PASEBA-1860 file (N, C-alpha, C; in nm, 3 decimals):
! residues 295
1> MIPHPVDL> 0.116/-0.102/-0.002/-0.009/-0.001/0.001/0.104/0.098/-0.037 ~ 0.068/0.228/-0.102/0.067/0.383/-0.080/0.146/0.416/-0.007 ~ 0.155/0.491/0.095/0.147/0.564/0.207/0.079/0.674/0.149 ~ 0.101/0.787/0.089/0.007/0.845/0.052/0.019/0.889/-0.137 ~ -0.145/0.984/-0.079/-0.123/1.012/-0.277/-0.002/1.032/-0.317 ~ -0.024/1.015/-0.472/0.087/1.069/-0.527/0.013/1.224/-0.655 ~ 0.085/1.337/-0.650/0.049/1.406/-0.701/0.103/1.437/-0.827 ~ 0.112/1.349/-0.979/0.127/1.354/-1.119/0.257/1.493/-1.141
9> SVKPEVTA> 0.143/1.602/-1.092/0.096/1.716/-1.275/0.241/1.783/-1.134 ~ 0.334/1.747/-1.041/0.459/1.777/-1.004/0.593/1.729/-1.039 ~ 0.591/1.766/-1.102/0.734/1.777/-1.250/0.814/1.808/-1.156 ~ 0.933/1.729/-1.080/1.096/1.823/-1.053/1.139/1.803/-1.119 ~ 1.282/1.928/-1.151/1.329/1.865/-1.315/1.491/1.856/-1.176 ~ 1.498/1.679/-1.230/1.622/1.575/-1.203/1.749/1.609/-1.331 ~ 1.869/1.607/-1.219/1.921/1.605/-1.338/2.060/1.479/-1.230 ~ 2.076/1.359/-1.343/2.195/1.344/-1.316/2.376/1.288/-1.300
17> FFDEQTNT> 2.367/1.259/-1.274/2.525/1.313/-1.249/2.548/1.095/-1.271 ~ 2.704/1.091/-1.356/2.701/0.889/-1.326/2.863/0.864/-1.272 ~ 2.874/0.836/-1.231/3.071/0.816/-1.135/3.069/0.680/-1.220 ~ 3.145/0.621/-1.340/3.218/0.584/-1.412/3.271/0.485/-1.302 ~ 3.355/0.534/-1.206/3.373/0.406/-1.166/3.329/0.337/-1.034 ~ 3.179/0.334/-0.998/3.113/0.283/-0.992/2.981/0.216/-1.019 ~ 2.915/0.326/-1.076/2.801/0.239/-1.152/2.686/0.362/-1.109 ~ 2.728/0.373/-1.041/2.615/0.500/-0.967/2.569/0.619/-1.046
25> VSYVVKDP> 2.463/0.630/-0.966/2.382/0.748/-1.101/2.289/0.895/-0.894 ~ 2.446/0.965/-0.918/2.392/1.068/-0.795/2.263/1.214/-0.865 ~ 2.233/1.263/-0.806/2.106/1.295/-0.829/2.102/1.455/-0.745 ~ 2.048/1.527/-0.893/2.005/1.706/-0.770/1.835/1.706/-0.852 ~ 1.754/1.743/-0.743/1.648/1.740/-0.730/1.617/1.874/-0.771 ~ 1.527/1.938/-0.789/1.513/2.044/-0.805/1.358/2.073/-0.767 ~ 1.304/2.176/-0.729/1.182/2.251/-0.739/1.170/2.300/-0.840 ~ 1.077/2.282/-0.900/1.073/2.411/-1.072/1.017/2.613/-1.057
33> NSTSCAII> 0.936/2.550/-0.984/0.903/2.678/-0.895/0.968/2.729/-0.746 ~ 1.063/2.716/-0.778/1.178/2.756/-0.672/1.340/2.747/-0.700 ~ 1.378/2.796/-0.632/1.610/2.772/-0.626/1.636/2.598/-0.516 ~ 1.487/2.562/-0.442/1.535/2.448/-0.381/1.563/2.358/-0.505 ~ 1.674/2.248/-0.420/1.672/2.111/-0.458/1.719/2.003/-0.348 ~ 1.729/1.877/-0.414/1.769/1.798/-0.279/1.824/1.783/-0.403 ~ 1.967/1.625/-0.326/2.066/1.501/-0.336/2.102/1.374/-0.309 ~ 2.023/1.338/-0.401/2.038/1.199/-0.411/2.152/1.121/-0.393
41> DSVMDIDY> 2.210/1.028/-0.250/2.277/0.884/-0.357/2.409/0.990/-0.406 ~ 2.541/1.024/-0.347/2.634/1.140/-0.359/2.724/1.036/-0.344 ~ 2.872/1.078/-0.477/2.966/0.981/-0.396/3.032/1.063/-0.372 ~ 3.142/0.975/-0.308/3.288/1.064/-0.333/3.411/0.953/-0.342 ~ 3.494/0.985/-0.393/3.566/0.861/-0.499/3.687/0.804/-0.401 ~ 3.766/0.725/-0.447/3.822/0.678/-0.348/3.912/0.576/-0.435 ~ 4.057/0.544/-0.421/4.152/0.511/-0.540/4.209/0.372/-0.376 ~ 4.126/0.342/-0.412/4.150/0.208/-0.266/4.287/0.116/-0.249
49> AAGRISYG> 4.393/0.113/-0.306/4.484/0.073/-0.363/4.620/0.116/-0.301 ~ 4.562/0.167/-0.328/4.635/0.355/-0.254/4.599/0.391/-0.122 ~ 4.473/0.411/-0.129/4.376/0.415/0.016/4.454/0.625/-0.035 ~ 4.318/0.615/-0.100/4.292/0.765/-0.117/4.228/0.857/-0.125 ~ 4.134/0.893/-0.062/4.052/1.029/-0.069/4.019/1.076/-0.180 ~ 3.967/1.108/-0.262/3.948/1.203/-0.348/3.767/1.360/-0.305 ~ 3.729/1.402/-0.368/3.565/1.469/-0.442/3.553/1.551/-0.583 ~ 3.654/1.386/-0.648/3.651/1.526/-0.799/3.435/1.513/-0.854
57> SADKIIAF> 3.383/1.465/-0.809/3.227/1.364/-0.814/3.184/1.482/-0.718 ~ 3.158/1.490/-0.651/3.060/1.576/-0.567/3.107/1.694/-0.563 ~ 3.255/1.718/-0.587/3.308/1.879/-0.677/3.179/1.903/-0.820 ~ 3.166/1.817/-0.895/3.124/1.802/-1.043/2.942/1.920/-0.962 ~ 2.875/1.794/-0.857/2.740/1.817/-0.840/2.785/1.966/-0.749 ~ 2.879/2.027/-0.638/2.860/2.089/-0.584/2.821/2.260/-0.655 ~ 2.949/2.206/-0.786/2.980/2.325/-0.907/2.787/2.390/-0.965 ~ 2.748/2.222/-0.996/2.623/2.289/-1.043/2.531/2.384/-1.000
65> VTKNGLHV> 2.489/2.260/-0.809/2.440/2.360/-0.708/2.489/2.573/-0.738 ~ 2.607/2.554/-0.742/2.621/2.657/-0.701/2.598/2.754/-0.896 ~ 2.666/2.755/-0.941/2.643/2.730/-1.042/2.542/2.799/-1.058 ~ 2.398/2.689/-1.069/2.234/2.778/-1.157/2.243/2.850/-0.963 ~ 2.213/2.872/-0.855/2.190/2.917/-0.734/2.150/2.846/-0.669 ~ 2.187/2.706/-0.651/2.034/2.682/-0.622/2.097/2.631/-0.384 ~ 1.967/2.629/-0.390/2.001/2.564/-0.201/1.887/2.506/-0.176 ~ 2.046/2.373/-0.149/2.032/2.201/-0.082/1.946/2.192/0.022
73> EWLIETHA> 1.794/2.172/0.027/1.747/2.174/0.176/1.774/2.010/0.238 ~ 1.831/1.908/0.123/1.849/1.770/0.180/1.969/1.704/0.099 ~ 1.975/1.551/0.163/2.080/1.521/0.135/2.056/1.353/0.113 ~ 1.997/1.293/0.104/1.917/1.180/0.161/2.006/1.052/0.082 ~ 2.062/1.014/0.177/2.131/0.790/0.082/1.944/0.686/0.115 ~ 1.914/0.668/-0.024/1.864/0.535/-0.057/1.841/0.467/0.052 ~ 2.024/0.461/0.192/2.001/0.258/0.178/2.117/0.333/0.231 ~ 2.206/0.277/0.315/2.422/0.247/0.269/2.422/0.184/0.197
81> HADHLSAA> 2.454/0.221/0.144/2.511/0.097/-0.016/2.657/0.054/0.020 ~ 2.691/-0.011/-0.013/2.755/-0.172/-0.073/2.946/-0.137/-0.206 ~ 2.821/-0.063/-0.265/2.991/-0.046/-0.370/3.033/0.070/-0.386 ~ 2.994/0.184/-0.320/2.991/0.375/-0.367/3.052/0.454/-0.227 ~ 3.134/0.490/-0.225/3.140/0.618/-0.053/3.011/0.708/-0.035 ~ 2.954/0.713/0.065/2.873/0.848/0.009/2.944/1.019/0.056 ~ 2.902/1.096/-0.050/2.989/1.243/-0.035/2.891/1.294/0.056 ~ 2.814/1.274/0.082/2.739/1.408/0.197/2.756/1.441/0.252
89> PYIQGKVG> 2.885/1.410/0.339/2.903/1.511/0.499/3.042/1.667/0.386 ~ 3.080/1.630/0.274/3.200/1.692/0.202/3.113/1.806/0.153 ~ 2.955/1.784/0.065/2.824/1.817/-0.020/2.803/1.964/0.101 ~ 2.819/1.868/0.203/2.677/1.899/0.363/2.759/2.043/0.385 ~ 2.921/2.043/0.338/3.065/2.105/0.408/2.981/2.235/0.316 ~ 2.916/2.205/0.201/2.993/2.326/0.136/2.885/2.391/0.085 ~ 2.739/2.332/0.059/2.687/2.436/0.033/2.497/2.401/0.160 ~ 2.550/2.287/0.240/2.395/2.310/0.334/2.397/2.150/0.272
97> GKLGIGEN> 2.227/2.177/0.347/2.136/2.014/0.370/2.164/1.939/0.500 ~ 1.983/1.874/0.495/2.030/1.817/0.615/1.999/1.704/0.560 ~ 2.063/1.570/0.637/2.146/1.466/0.596/2.034/1.409/0.647 ~ 1.984/1.276/0.490/1.870/1.150/0.578/1.829/1.034/0.491 ~ 1.842/0.956/0.589/1.830/0.839/0.551/1.730/0.765/0.650 ~ 1.687/0.608/0.618/1.578/0.557/0.676/1.609/0.426/0.796 ~ 1.524/0.476/0.866/1.572/0.455/1.084/1.576/0.325/1.090 ~ 1.588/0.225/1.007/1.662/0.159/0.925/1.826/0.112/0.929
105> IKIVQEVF> 1.873/0.230/0.929/2.040/0.225/0.969/2.087/0.216/1.076 ~ 1.966/0.172/1.168/1.973/0.165/1.303/2.079/-0.007/1.293 ~ 2.001/-0.110/1.199/1.971/-0.260/1.206/2.066/-0.261/1.157 ~ 2.123/-0.195/1.056/2.236/-0.182/1.004/2.426/-0.153/1.065 ~ 2.443/-0.062/1.162/2.505/-0.037/1.223/2.528/-0.103/1.372 ~ 2.351/-0.162/1.379/2.463/-0.295/1.460/2.506/-0.387/1.372 ~ 2.450/-0.464/1.315/2.480/-0.579/1.232/2.699/-0.552/1.149 ~ 2.704/-0.426/1.100/2.808/-0.427/1.043/2.903/-0.324/1.203
113> GKIFNEGT> 2.835/-0.326/1.294/2.913/-0.300/1.395/3.006/-0.429/1.470 ~ 2.921/-0.526/1.429/2.932/-0.638/1.534/3.063/-0.703/1.403 ~ 3.069/-0.639/1.253/3.154/-0.744/1.188/3.288/-0.690/1.170 ~ 3.313/-0.573/1.173/3.413/-0.521/1.199/3.494/-0.425/1.322 ~ 3.412/-0.494/1.435/3.462/-0.459/1.567/3.483/-0.305/1.643 ~ 3.341/-0.286/1.607/3.333/-0.118/1.612/3.384/-0.083/1.682 ~ 3.355/-0.134/1.871/3.365/-0.108/1.970/3.272/0.026/2.036 ~ 3.279/0.011/2.135/3.186/0.088/2.227/3.093/0.248/2.191
121> EFQRDGSQ> 3.268/0.344/2.123/3.240/0.458/2.083/3.206/0.477/1.985 ~ 3.148/0.384/1.860/3.088/0.374/1.740/2.906/0.346/1.746 ~ 2.855/0.471/1.738/2.741/0.511/1.772/2.643/0.426/1.711 ~ 2.540/0.344/1.750/2.415/0.228/1.641/2.255/0.276/1.659 ~ 2.273/0.429/1.675/2.111/0.529/1.711/2.102/0.570/1.567 ~ 2.161/0.598/1.474/2.191/0.705/1.300/2.237/0.786/1.398 ~ 2.249/0.815/1.492/2.238/1.069/1.550/2.352/1.014/1.410 ~ 2.433/0.950/1.321/2.557/1.072/1.228/2.454/1.117/1.131
129> FDRLFKDG> 2.270/1.059/1.160/2.285/1.153/1.056/2.138/1.301/1.098 ~ 2.055/1.405/1.017/2.045/1.453/1.052/1.890/1.424/1.034 ~ 1.799/1.296/1.026/1.669/1.311/0.999/1.632/1.140/0.955 ~ 1.548/1.020/1.012/1.561/0.973/1.050/1.445/0.902/0.952 ~ 1.395/0.861/0.817/1.296/0.785/0.844/1.197/0.717/0.834 ~ 1.112/0.773/0.854/0.992/0.658/0.878/0.846/0.566/0.801 ~ 0.859/0.504/0.770/0.777/0.503/0.638/0.681/0.569/0.646 ~ 0.618/0.602/0.515/0.523/0.745/0.487/0.615/0.852/0.581
137> DTYEIGGM> 0.631/0.849/0.595/0.772/1.007/0.682/0.756/1.100/0.518 ~ 0.678/1.277/0.529/0.728/1.334/0.437/0.838/1.413/0.491 ~ 0.809/1.531/0.423/0.898/1.669/0.383/0.907/1.730/0.267 ~ 0.975/1.871/0.269/0.952/1.957/0.212/1.029/1.965/0.051 ~ 1.113/2.032/-0.003/1.213/2.062/-0.058/1.132/2.123/-0.173 ~ 1.147/2.283/-0.131/1.058/2.432/-0.158/0.934/2.362/-0.151 ~ 0.870/2.397/-0.255/0.681/2.354/-0.258/0.678/2.265/-0.269 ~ 0.738/2.068/-0.301/0.795/2.021/-0.352/0.734/1.929/-0.220
145> SAFAMLTP> 0.659/1.870/-0.198/0.619/1.766/-0.127/0.618/1.603/-0.158 ~ 0.718/1.527/-0.065/0.858/1.429/-0.085/0.728/1.359/0.048 ~ 0.745/1.235/-0.025/0.816/1.078/0.091/0.832/0.979/0.104 ~ 0.838/0.950/0.130/0.946/0.779/0.185/0.896/0.653/0.247 ~ 0.969/0.568/0.167/0.883/0.408/0.153/0.956/0.345/0.210 ~ 0.947/0.314/0.285/1.009/0.209/0.367/0.986/0.079/0.222 ~ 1.097/0.052/0.127/1.143/-0.117/0.055/1.294/-0.192/0.090 ~ 1.252/-0.238/0.166/1.411/-0.380/0.221/1.372/-0.465/0.132
153> GHTPACMT> 1.533/-0.529/0.202/1.494/-0.651/0.135/1.664/-0.680/0.075 ~ 1.727/-0.576/-0.039/1.836/-0.544/-0.105/1.942/-0.510/0.087 ~ 1.934/-0.416/0.164/1.941/-0.401/0.326/1.772/-0.405/0.380 ~ 1.847/-0.344/0.525/1.699/-0.350/0.605/1.676/-0.200/0.552 ~ 1.748/-0.085/0.495/1.717/0.053/0.539/1.722/0.080/0.434 ~ 1.665/0.021/0.272/1.590/0.093/0.240/1.496/0.171/0.186 ~ 1.479/0.253/0.115/1.376/0.338/0.094/1.379/0.401/-0.032 ~ 1.272/0.411/-0.107/1.214/0.474/-0.180/1.159/0.605/-0.175
161> HVIGNTAF> 1.152/0.715/-0.269/1.187/0.863/-0.255/1.070/0.920/-0.389 ~ 0.953/0.878/-0.324/0.851/0.974/-0.411/0.845/1.106/-0.450 ~ 0.893/1.227/-0.538/0.854/1.329/-0.524/0.776/1.332/-0.611 ~ 0.669/1.411/-0.582/0.541/1.474/-0.758/0.581/1.278/-0.861 ~ 0.618/1.395/-0.929/0.571/1.241/-1.045/0.744/1.169/-1.035 ~ 0.802/1.176/-0.949/0.871/1.096/-0.951/0.957/1.006/-0.812 ~ 1.043/0.821/-0.823/1.052/0.836/-0.755/1.218/0.725/-0.765 ~ 1.306/0.792/-0.667/1.404/0.736/-0.592/1.401/0.588/-0.590
169> VGDTLFMP> 1.461/0.490/-0.665/1.420/0.323/-0.555/1.532/0.317/-0.563 ~ 1.670/0.359/-0.537/1.798/0.253/-0.488/1.837/0.172/-0.567 ~ 1.916/0.075/-0.492/1.905/-0.034/-0.511/1.782/-0.146/-0.543 ~ 1.678/-0.090/-0.540/1.518/-0.216/-0.512/1.519/-0.284/-0.613 ~ 1.577/-0.188/-0.726/1.487/-0.257/-0.928/1.596/-0.131/-0.994 ~ 1.655/-0.233/-1.102/1.759/-0.250/-1.236/1.679/-0.130/-1.334 ~ 1.743/-0.152/-1.447/1.653/-0.110/-1.594/1.603/-0.259/-1.520 ~ 1.493/-0.187/-1.660/1.409/-0.358/-1.722/1.539/-0.458/-1.719
177> DGGTARAD> 1.628/-0.433/-1.851/1.699/-0.563/-1.855/1.829/-0.566/-1.755 ~ 1.823/-0.529/-1.659/1.898/-0.490/-1.527/1.861/-0.672/-1.484 ~ 1.722/-0.606/-1.428/1.636/-0.654/-1.248/1.651/-0.643/-1.171 ~ 1.715/-0.717/-1.080/1.679/-0.637/-0.940/1.788/-0.681/-0.862 ~ 1.809/-0.532/-0.819/1.874/-0.571/-0.649/1.989/-0.697/-0.610 ~ 2.024/-0.782/-0.549/2.148/-0.903/-0.518/2.043/-0.858/-0.356 ~ 1.990/-0.992/-0.284/2.002/-0.929/-0.082/2.005/-1.135/-0.054 ~ 2.139/-1.108/-0.042/2.215/-1.179/0.044/2.348/-1.139/0.142
185> FPGGDARV> 2.330/-0.948/0.100/2.454/-0.911/0.167/2.311/-0.905/0.387 ~ 2.474/-0.891/0.487/2.323/-0.936/0.618/2.221/-0.876/0.625 ~ 2.155/-0.905/0.628/1.963/-0.824/0.736/1.922/-0.821/0.587 ~ 2.006/-0.818/0.442/1.923/-0.889/0.316/1.843/-0.982/0.287 ~ 1.736/-1.011/0.197/1.603/-1.099/0.173/1.554/-1.119/0.095 ~ 1.549/-1.211/-0.031/1.498/-1.245/-0.164/1.401/-1.240/-0.149 ~ 1.305/-1.248/0.008/1.137/-1.214/-0.019/1.058/-1.063/-0.007 ~ 1.168/-1.011/0.111/1.143/-0.893/0.100/1.126/-0.788/0.072
193> LYRSIKRV> 1.201/-0.828/-0.060/1.221/-0.760/-0.098/1.140/-0.755/-0.283 ~ 1.044/-0.862/-0.235/1.001/-0.905/-0.400/0.906/-0.783/-0.346 ~ 0.829/-0.855/-0.227/0.725/-0.730/-0.103/0.767/-0.580/-0.196 ~ 0.935/-0.581/-0.133/0.896/-0.415/-0.133/0.919/-0.380/-0.294 ~ 0.946/-0.531/-0.383/0.961/-0.440/-0.505/0.799/-0.423/-0.578 ~ 0.706/-0.497/-0.564/0.506/-0.460/-0.649/0.542/-0.351/-0.513 ~ 0.542/-0.308/-0.393/0.518/-0.254/-0.335/0.485/-0.100/-0.460 ~ 0.580/-0.074/-0.449/0.642/0.038/-0.603/0.571/0.020/-0.686
201> LELPPEMR> 0.552/-0.152/-0.723/0.527/-0.115/-0.917/0.335/-0.100/-0.896 ~ 0.323/0.001/-0.751/0.148/-0.028/-0.694/0.161/0.158/-0.762 ~ 0.324/0.226/-0.746/0.234/0.368/-0.810/0.260/0.344/-0.941 ~ 0.140/0.467/-0.970/0.077/0.480/-1.095/0.182/0.505/-1.230 ~ 0.103/0.422/-1.353/0.196/0.326/-1.451/0.321/0.409/-1.565 ~ 0.224/0.543/-1.443/0.345/0.699/-1.567/0.440/0.753/-1.454 ~ 0.439/0.653/-1.354/0.556/0.803/-1.273/0.693/0.716/-1.327 ~ 0.752/0.825/-1.293/0.900/0.788/-1.348/0.973/0.733/-1.221
209> LFMCHDYG> 1.107/0.661/-1.269/1.184/0.538/-1.169/1.313/0.566/-1.191 ~ 1.393/0.630/-1.131/1.537/0.654/-1.139/1.567/0.560/-1.043 ~ 1.723/0.509/-1.099/1.776/0.396/-1.011/1.909/0.451/-0.964 ~ 1.952/0.385/-0.886/2.109/0.417/-0.827/2.225/0.383/-0.963 ~ 2.161/0.294/-1.023/2.354/0.211/-1.058/2.212/0.181/-1.235 ~ 2.354/0.165/-1.271/2.332/0.063/-1.403/2.440/0.124/-1.418 ~ 2.443/-0.099/-1.510/2.522/-0.191/-1.562/2.578/-0.194/-1.713 ~ 2.452/-0.104/-1.852/2.422/-0.113/-1.973/2.433/-0.270/-1.992
217> PGGRDIKW> 2.343/-0.367/-1.976/2.327/-0.539/-2.027/2.400/-0.517/-2.193 ~ 2.497/-0.580/-2.201/2.438/-0.663/-2.329/2.501/-0.550/-2.386 ~ 2.653/-0.466/-2.308/2.677/-0.357/-2.427/2.617/-0.155/-2.464 ~ 2.437/-0.235/-2.406/2.413/-0.090/-2.401/2.488/0.092/-2.362 ~ 2.432/0.183/-2.436/2.433/0.291/-2.354/2.349/0.341/-2.190 ~ 2.457/0.356/-2.084/2.439/0.393/-1.949/2.256/0.396/-1.976 ~ 2.166/0.393/-1.862/2.072/0.448/-1.885/2.006/0.423/-1.780 ~ 1.895/0.545/-1.725/1.919/0.560/-1.558/1.750/0.543/-1.519
225> ETTVAEER> 1.662/0.560/-1.614/1.550/0.647/-1.617/1.430/0.522/-1.683 ~ 1.363/0.545/-1.548/1.250/0.396/-1.700/1.100/0.471/-1.588 ~ 0.986/0.360/-1.639/0.886/0.425/-1.592/0.831/0.268/-1.443 ~ 0.681/0.333/-1.431/0.655/0.156/-1.268/0.603/0.062/-1.456 ~ 0.500/0.137/-1.524/0.479/0.065/-1.663/0.556/-0.064/-1.699 ~ 0.696/0.089/-1.738/0.777/-0.043/-1.807/0.803/-0.116/-1.695 ~ 0.826/-0.107/-1.598/0.913/-0.192/-1.518/0.766/-0.310/-1.534 ~ 0.706/-0.288/-1.496/0.614/-0.394/-1.530/0.539/-0.537/-1.564
233> TNNIHVRD> 0.627/-0.462/-1.738/0.529/-0.488/-1.854/0.683/-0.589/-1.877 ~ 0.861/-0.518/-1.836/0.972/-0.584/-1.904/1.028/-0.596/-1.792 ~ 1.035/-0.639/-1.720/1.163/-0.589/-1.644/1.199/-0.759/-1.622 ~ 1.316/-0.831/-1.612/1.345/-0.979/-1.632/1.344/-1.019/-1.515 ~ 1.358/-0.942/-1.394/1.305/-1.002/-1.291/1.155/-0.988/-1.265 ~ 1.116/-0.983/-1.217/0.957/-0.956/-1.143/0.821/-0.883/-1.243 ~ 0.867/-0.897/-1.356/0.736/-0.861/-1.449/0.590/-0.910/-1.409 ~ 0.587/-0.796/-1.481/0.383/-0.929/-1.408/0.397/-1.033/-1.409
241> GVSEDEFV> 0.321/-1.103/-1.363/0.283/-1.258/-1.413/0.414/-1.366/-1.334 ~ 0.526/-1.316/-1.237/0.613/-1.394/-1.197/0.554/-1.422/-1.077 ~ 0.585/-1.511/-0.998/0.563/-1.513/-0.891/0.675/-1.502/-0.746 ~ 0.594/-1.462/-0.600/0.723/-1.411/-0.488/0.798/-1.572/-0.523 ~ 0.725/-1.710/-0.478/0.846/-1.776/-0.516/0.934/-1.820/-0.630 ~ 0.946/-1.734/-0.744/0.971/-1.813/-0.885/1.044/-1.686/-0.801 ~ 0.968/-1.605/-0.766/1.150/-1.429/-0.767/1.264/-1.496/-0.635 ~ 1.233/-1.564/-0.555/1.271/-1.615/-0.438/1.374/-1.728/-0.451
249> RMREERDR> 1.354/-1.813/-0.546/1.417/-1.895/-0.580/1.538/-1.844/-0.709 ~ 1.489/-1.794/-0.786/1.623/-1.727/-0.958/1.665/-1.595/-0.805 ~ 1.667/-1.557/-0.706/1.755/-1.454/-0.629/1.815/-1.538/-0.599 ~ 1.845/-1.628/-0.462/1.880/-1.697/-0.422/1.993/-1.751/-0.524 ~ 1.982/-1.812/-0.625/2.053/-1.872/-0.722/2.145/-1.820/-0.773 ~ 2.061/-1.722/-0.826/2.192/-1.586/-0.868/2.278/-1.563/-0.768 ~ 2.210/-1.560/-0.631/2.307/-1.418/-0.567/2.448/-1.496/-0.525 ~ 2.454/-1.673/-0.574/2.491/-1.784/-0.445/2.630/-1.710/-0.556
257> TLALPKLI> 2.600/-1.698/-0.724/2.736/-1.681/-0.809/2.775/-1.509/-0.776 ~ 2.797/-1.386/-0.699/2.750/-1.336/-0.751/2.929/-1.272/-0.646 ~ 3.057/-1.236/-0.710/3.105/-1.172/-0.620/3.024/-1.010/-0.535 ~ 3.156/-1.020/-0.416/3.110/-0.945/-0.310/3.173/-0.772/-0.454 ~ 3.062/-0.733/-0.415/3.167/-0.532/-0.505/3.228/-0.496/-0.345 ~ 3.347/-0.487/-0.535/3.484/-0.402/-0.478/3.531/-0.292/-0.389 ~ 3.396/-0.315/-0.319/3.400/-0.152/-0.248/3.367/-0.146/-0.137 ~ 3.249/-0.303/-0.108/3.237/-0.317/-0.018/3.268/-0.327/0.163
265> IPSIQVNI> 3.402/-0.322/0.196/3.497/-0.262/0.300/3.453/-0.107/0.350 ~ 3.543/-0.020/0.261/3.519/0.059/0.252/3.398/0.156/0.322 ~ 3.292/0.119/0.157/3.185/0.182/0.159/3.104/0.090/0.286 ~ 3.110/0.022/0.288/3.041/-0.018/0.510/3.094/0.083/0.604 ~ 3.231/0.054/0.635/3.282/0.177/0.710/3.145/0.281/0.710 ~ 3.220/0.351/0.549/3.178/0.490/0.590/3.038/0.469/0.596 ~ 2.944/0.474/0.519/2.819/0.451/0.465/2.774/0.450/0.657 ~ 2.735/0.373/0.682/2.728/0.340/0.834/2.761/0.506/0.972
273> RGGNLPEP> 2.892/0.562/0.937/2.859/0.740/0.981/2.822/0.810/0.889 ~ 2.747/0.812/0.803/2.658/0.918/0.737/2.795/0.923/0.636 ~ 2.826/0.906/0.595/2.952/0.929/0.475/3.092/0.955/0.521 ~ 3.130/0.982/0.669/3.206/0.973/0.779/3.265/0.894/0.709 ~ 3.450/0.956/0.769/3.577/0.913/0.769/3.532/0.848/0.927 ~ 3.647/0.709/0.953/3.690/0.633/1.129/3.720/0.781/1.154 ~ 3.746/0.809/1.262/3.781/0.883/1.352/3.993/0.904/1.352 ~ 4.054/0.979/1.381/4.128/0.927/1.358/4.204/0.824/1.533
281> DETGKRHL> 4.338/0.749/1.505/4.429/0.745/1.599/4.448/0.828/1.694 ~ 4.584/0.795/1.809/4.647/0.912/1.826/4.757/0.980/1.799 ~ 4.767/0.891/1.692/4.878/1.007/1.567/4.846/1.062/1.577 ~ 4.728/1.097/1.434/4.648/1.145/1.422/4.587/1.107/1.238 ~ 4.585/0.958/1.251/4.557/0.904/1.104/4.483/0.816/1.135 ~ 4.409/0.789/0.962/4.275/0.755/0.987/4.254/0.568/0.933 ~ 4.221/0.478/0.983/4.228/0.453/0.907/4.089/0.273/0.883 ~ 4.132/0.179/0.774/4.052/0.076/0.757/3.997/-0.032/0.807
289> KVPINEL> 3.934/-0.158/0.880/3.971/-0.219/0.926/3.934/-0.345/0.811 ~ 3.947/-0.455/0.750/3.983/-0.562/0.717/3.909/-0.680/0.761 ~ 3.788/-0.679/0.811/3.732/-0.825/0.893/3.810/-0.947/0.830 ~ 3.894/-1.057/0.812/3.857/-1.153/0.782/3.788/-1.275/0.792 ~ 3.721/-1.276/0.693/3.609/-1.467/0.692/3.473/-1.405/0.767 ~ 3.463/-1.280/0.724/3.347/-1.188/0.773/3.202/-1.252/0.697 ~ 3.295/-1.105/0.575/3.196/-1.112/0.461/3.104/-1.227/0.346
END
């Protein structure tokens, strides 16, 4: 069930930024009647082999916001990503905005806090974020009303954000020829994912859906926008007529064949902190941990 009525007459201006290293799409979502905007799923760059952080991807978004005189009201994370590091705190420090994520980030923090042996100093209460969204929570971007819809399965904290005639689905769905996200990370569940996707697909057929990732299946050009109708007709995993049991069987078999994302270890450690790096040690150096045989 959709928690709020959808107003398709509200048409946000959406600008996408594609990061080739991680195949991530970040978005600036602007109120067409004001300078207010939100930034969704930003990327902080990392050279993992060298242990170097940089901000080229984030700086492109900041430059766009600054050039167009935009006022950033929100920095939204659709979930705690396992394949890229969030740049939200860096962007927040440059152009402001409140950082929001689903309240189930507390579950993710608890699970991965143990895996990474973060200790008692690591807060597992979501306090690294400015807003923890519950299912159906609303917020404003200028004159636009948005709401967050709980869509777990890929992770417990996944949420779809609906803003007028657009919805940002995170990793819950991919383009129709890409199918769906994996559900085998700690806290993931293929059956829960199916039910979340069906909830998204209850949105109006013409609703625009924006993906967090695209990998260009079959060598096609990268794409990130589709519609509910296109997903229901053509999604290779969850089109209309695919049963829950069929999906779960396919998803679990497929997940067993997948390697872990290359950046899962640094990504999770940073993203459960709201995009912040671990605190420095007594010498002023920051470190990321590599748990052995835990993932």
